[in-house]
N, C-alpha and C positions, 0 to 999 in steps of 0.2 A: 708682466702685463696681464691683467685679468682677461679671461676669455669673454668675448661678446656673446650675449645670449642669442641674439639674432644678428649674425654678421651682415654688414652692409655690403652690397655688391658694387664692385668697380669694374668698368669695362675699359680695357686698355686697347687702343687702336693704333697700330704702327706696322708698316710693311717691313721694317727691320726686325726680323724674327729674334735675333739675339737680344736686342734692346728691349723688345716687348717682354721677353722672358725674364730679363733682369728686373724690370719695373714690376712685373707681375709677382716675382718671388719676394721682393721687398714688401709689397702690399699684402701678400699672403702672410708673411711673418708678423705683420701688424694686426692681423686678425680679420682682414677683409676677405670676402669671397670674390675671387677674380676670374673674369672671362677675358679672352683675347680675340681680337679680329685683326685681319691684315689688309683688308680692302674696304673701300668706301661702301659698296652695296652690303657687304657682310656686317659692317658696323651699324648701318641703319636697321637691318633686319634684327640683329642681336639686341640693339637698344629697345626696339619695339617689343621683342619677346621677353627679355629679361628685366626690363624696367630698372636699370641700375640707378644707384643714388648719385654716382659721379662717373664721368667719362674722361679718360686721359686720351686726347685726340691729336694725332700728328696731322700736319697740314698736307704733306706730300703722300698721297695714297694712290694705288691703282684702282681703276674702275671710275671713281670720281674722287675729288680731293676732300680734305677735311672741312673746307669752307662749306661745300655742298652737303656734307654729312651734318654739319652743325645746323644748316638751314632746315634740312628735312627733319632732324630730330626735334628741333624746337616746335614743330607743328603738333607733336604728341607727347613730349616729355619735358619735365622740369629738372631733369638731372643736371647737376653742376657740370660744367665743361671746362677743362683746362686744356688749352691748345698748346701744342709743341711746335715751335717755329724755328727756322734757320736764323743764324746770327744776323743776316742781312734782310730778314723777312719782315721789314716794317709794314709793308702793304698787307702781308698776311695777318699780322697782329690786328691792324685796323679792320680788315674785312671780317676776321674771326669775331671780334668784339661786336661788330655791327650785325652779325648774324646770331648773336645771343650767347657767345662764349663768356664765361665769367672771369677767366684769368688766363694768363699765358706764361710759358717758360721758354727761354731761348736755348736751343741745342748748341753745344753739349751742356748738360746740366747734371747736378748731383742728385742721385736718387733720393738721398736724405732730404734735400730741399723739396723735391716733389712730394715726399711723404708728409713733410711739414705743411705744405700747401693743402694737401688733401685733408689732413686732420683739421686745419683751420677752417676750411670750407664746410666740412660736415658738422662742425660745432655751431655753425650759424643757425640760429632759430628762425623758422618761418612763423611769423607771429600773427598774421591777420586772422587766421582761423580761430585763435583764442580771443583776440581783441575786438573783432567785428561785432556789431550789435546783432541780436538774435531776431529782430523783427524783419519781416519781409519788406523789401524796398522796391519802389516802382519809379521808373523814369520813362514817361511816355509809354510805349508798348513793351518796354523792358521790365521784367520782374526778376529780382534777385532774392533768393531765400537762403540766408546764411545757415539756418538750422539744418536744412536738407542739402545744402550746397547745390541747389538746382537753379538753373537760369532758363527763362523762356523769352522769346521775342514774338509778339503777336500770337501768343499761345503755342508757339513751336519750341520744343525743347532744344537747348543748345549745349553741346558737349565742350567743356573747357578743361584745360589742365589745372592742376592745383594753383600754380602761380597765376595763371590767367584769371581764375576765379577770385583769388585773394586780392589782386589788383582791382578788379571790377568792384568787389565788395568794399574795398577801402575808399574808392571814389564815390560809390553810391551812398555810402554812409554819410558823406559830406557833399551833397549834390550841388550846393551853391558855391563851394570852395574851389579855388584854383590851387592845385597841389603841385609842388615841385617834385622833380625826380627823387630828390633826397628824402622828402617826406614819404613818398611811396615806397622807397627802399626801406626806410626805417620801419614802416608799417608791415611790409611783407617779408623782407629778409632779415630785419633787425638792425639796430644801430651800429653793430660791430662789423657789418658787411663792408668788404673792400673790393675795389674793382672799378670798371668803367660804368658810370651811372647811365649811360645810353643803352645798357641792356634793358632798361625799362621800355625804351622805344620799340625794341623788338617784340616784347610781349604784348605791348599795347597794339602794335600792328596786327598781331595774330588775333587778339580780342576783336578788333574791328572787323577783320575778315570773317570771323565766325559769327559775329552779330549781323553781318551784312551791312555794316556801317561804312559810309563814304567819308574819308578824312576831309574832303573839300566841302561837303555839305552834310555834316554829321547830324544824326538823330540822337545819338547817345554820348559818345566820347568826343569831346572837342579838344583841340590843341589850343593852349593859351600861350601865345608867342612870348618868348622871353621868360616864361615861368615853368610851364609843364602841361598838365592836363586837368580837365574838369568834366563834369557830366552835363548833359543837356545840349540842345541844338546850338550851333554857333551863331 
C-alpha cells in the first residue's frame, strides 16, 4: 500500500483498552494516524484538539457515554462517527444516529470489517464546496458568502462547521425549493453516501441554533413536512 502524504487522523474511543489497541494497530497499519481515548470527557477534548477525520466511538464509556460524546462533538466537528454498540443495543443505535453518528457496528465485530467501513466513509466526497455558486446569497438578514465561506445574521458573524456551512449554502442556492434529505445528502456528502438520512436533521438543528432560528417560527430554515427543508420564513 502506498504511503499517504498526509495521513488522516482517526480517534478510537473505547474503555476496553485491549480492544482499542487492536483497532488502533489495524488502523495504523492502514496508514492512518491514530489517537486513543478511554473516557467520554477525554474523547470530546481530543476531538476538539486533534480534529480527526473520523471517530470510532463505543457507546459504553466512563465519565459520560458515547451518545453524549456524539452530541457534544457534533457541535464543533464534522468528523465521521462510527458507533460501536452491543448486540442488543437497538436503542443505542437509534440514539447514536439521532445525535449525528454516520454508521454503527455491532460488537463483537471483525477489525477488517471496521477498516472497510472506515475506508468507505473517508472516500465519500463532500461536494457542496465545489458545486455551490460563488455569488453571495441573502435570505432576510442572513448573508452567505460561498467564496469566503462566511455567514452573517443581521451583520453578526456566525461560526459554522464545514458540513453546516455546506448544507446552508446548498439550501440558499435554491431559496424557493423544498429539498429532500436525499437531495441535501447528495449535494453535501455525495451520491455514494450510505447511512441514516436523518443525520441531516442533526446538522440542520445545529445550524438553526447557531443562526438563532426558531423551528416553530423560522426566519431562515423552514421544515417542509413530508419533504425536507427549505429557506425562508414558514
